C-alpha positions in Angstrom: -19.5 10.7 13.9 -17.4 7.6 14.7 -17.6 4.9 12.2 -19.2 7.0 9.5 -18.2 6.1 6.0 -17.7 8.6 3.2 -21.0 8.6 1.2 -19.0 8.5 -2.1 -16.4 5.8 -2.5 -13.0 6.9 -3.8 -12.1 6.3 -7.4 -9.4 3.7 -7.7 -5.9 4.9 -8.3 -3.8 3.0 -10.8 0.0 2.9 -10.8 2.8 0.9 -12.3 3.9 -2.0 -10.0 7.5 -1.2 -9.0 8.4 -4.9 -9.1 6.9 -5.9 -12.5 6.0 -2.6 -14.2 2.5 -4.0 -14.7 -0.6 -2.0 -14.0 -1.7 -2.2 -10.3 -4.3 -0.6 -8.1 -3.0 1.5 -5.2 -5.2 1.2 -2.0 -4.7 3.4 1.0 -5.3 1.5 4.3 -6.2 3.6 7.4 -4.7 2.8 10.8 -8.2 1.8 12.0 -8.4 -0.8 9.2 -4.8 -2.2 9.6 -5.0 -5.3 11.8 -2.0 -7.3 10.8 1.8 -6.8 10.5 3.4 -6.8 7.1 6.9 -6.5 5.6 7.5 -3.3 3.6 9.4 -4.0 0.3 10.7 -0.5 0.3 12.7 -0.6 3.6 12.4 -4.3 4.5 11.0 -3.3 7.9 7.8 -4.3 9.6 4.6 -2.4 9.2 3.1 -2.7 12.6 -0.6 -3.3 13.2 -2.7 -0.1 13.5 -0.3 1.7 11.1 -1.8 3.4 8.1 0.0 2.3 4.8 -0.6 1.6 1.1 -1.2 -1.6 -0.7 -0.1 -2.2 -4.3 -2.4 -4.8 -5.9 -1.3 -6.0 -9.4 -4.4 -6.3 -11.6 -3.1 -9.4 -13.3 -2.5 -11.3 -10.0 -4.0 -9.8 -6.8 -2.3 -12.5 -4.7 1.0 -10.7 -5.3 -0.1 -7.6 -3.5 2.5 -5.7 -1.5 2.1 -3.5 1.6 4.3 -0.4 1.8 4.9 2.3 4.4 3.4 5.4 2.9 6.7 7.3 3.0 8.5 4.4 1.4 6.0 4.3 -1.4 6.2 8.1 -1.8 10.0 7.9 -2.1 10.4 4.6 -4.0 11.9 6.4 -7.0 14.8 7.8 -4.9 15.9 4.7 -3.1 16.8 1.1 -3.7 14.5 -1.7 -2.5 15.2 -2.7 1.0 16.9 0.6 2.0 
């Protein structure tokens, strides 16, 4: 059914923010919910609208959230920022 929401919301996932090391919430954004372009800090390339990705939201300052391509986030430990 189009537009149906899952009856049970996902539990939040908490991770260490790669920039500050502080605790952050990891949010997965579906392609249907992605309406704007963002710059990925992992590869320094654009995340086009309608592209699924992840958002890292620091708990201490949500305004410092960062949008990442999912593969860049998954491989962040193996590569330098912006590469």
